[in-house]
C-alpha positions in Angstrom: 1.3 -22.2 -15.8 -1.6 -22.7 -13.4 -5.2 -23.1 -14.7 -6.3 -19.8 -13.1 -3.8 -17.8 -15.1 -4.7 -19.5 -18.4 -8.4 -18.5 -17.9 -7.7 -14.8 -17.3 -9.1 -12.6 -20.1 -6.5 -10.5 -22.1 -6.6 -6.8 -21.6 -7.2 -4.7 -24.7 -5.0 -1.7 -25.2 -7.9 0.8 -24.7 -8.8 -0.8 -21.4 -5.2 -0.6 -20.2 -5.0 3.1 -21.2 -8.3 3.8 -19.4 -7.1 2.1 -16.2 -3.8 3.9 -16.2 -5.5 7.2 -17.1 -7.9 6.9 -14.2 -5.1 6.0 -11.8 -3.1 9.0 -12.9 -6.0 11.4 -12.8 -7.1 10.3 -9.3 -3.5 10.4 -8.1 -2.9 13.9 -9.5 -6.1 15.3 -8.1 -5.7 13.8 -4.7 -2.1 14.9 -4.5 -3.1 18.5 -5.2 -6.0 18.3 -2.6 -3.9 16.7 0.1 -0.9 19.0 -0.5 -3.0 22.1 -0.3 -4.9 21.0 2.9 -1.8 19.7 4.6 0.3 22.8 3.8 -2.6 25.0 5.1 -2.8 22.9 8.3 0.9 22.4 9.0 2.9 25.0 7.0 5.7 22.4 6.8 7.0 21.4 3.4 8.5 18.1 4.8 5.3 16.9 6.4 3.2 18.1 3.5 5.4 16.3 1.0 5.5 13.0 2.9 1.9 12.7 3.9 0.4 14.1 0.7 2.3 11.7 -1.4 1.4 8.7 0.8 -2.3 9.8 1.0 -2.6 10.4 -2.8 -1.0 7.0 -3.5 -3.2 5.2 -1.0 -6.4 6.8 -2.3 -5.5 6.2 -6.0 -4.6 2.6 -5.4 -7.7 1.9 -3.2 -10.1 3.4 -5.7 -8.7 1.8 -8.8 -8.3 -1.6 -7.1 -11.9 -1.4 -5.9 -13.3 -0.3 -9.3 -11.4 -2.7 -11.5 -10.5 -5.7 -9.3 -13.3 -5.6 -6.7 -10.5 -5.7 -4.1 -9.6 -4.1 -0.8 -6.7 -2.0 0.4 -5.3 -5.1 2.0 -4.8 -6.6 -1.4 -2.0 -4.0 -1.9 -0.3 -5.0 1.3 -1.7 -2.2 3.3 -3.8 -4.2 5.8 -4.2 -2.6 9.2 -3.8 -5.5 11.6 -1.8 -6.2 14.7 0.1 -9.2 13.1 3.1 -7.4 11.7 4.0 -5.7 14.9 3.5 -8.9 17.0 5.6 -10.9 14.6 8.4 -8.3 14.8 8.3 -8.4 18.6 8.1 -12.1 18.7 11.2 -12.5 16.5 13.2 -10.1 18.7 12.2 -11.9 21.8 12.9 -15.3 20.4 16.4 -14.2 19.3 17.2 -12.7 22.7 16.1 -15.8 24.7 18.8 -18.5 25.0 18.1 -21.9 23.5 18.1 -25.1 25.5 21.9 -25.3 25.2 22.3 -21.8 26.7 23.4 -20.3 23.5 21.5 -17.4 22.0 19.6 -18.1 18.8 21.0 -15.8 16.2 
């Protein structure tokens, strides 16, 4: 066990219930708001369901991480950078290009 993990304070049950309750409340409220607005704008149940669920989850996660952990949305793996796309393109280009022996790198 690393020293950083040993020094972390234990969560009391009431604090855990409050964190989970706030997350559920924010998620439920934002899901209702997003679903109503998106259905009013698009009138498509498929688009409404997909984007309202993602939006509610992103908002609930961002608020609770910011409140309790002083973190950012990138801490949840939702960073908006160009790196994932460039890595994917680079891997595809590297595999398609033949190696020095003339054999493709698979």
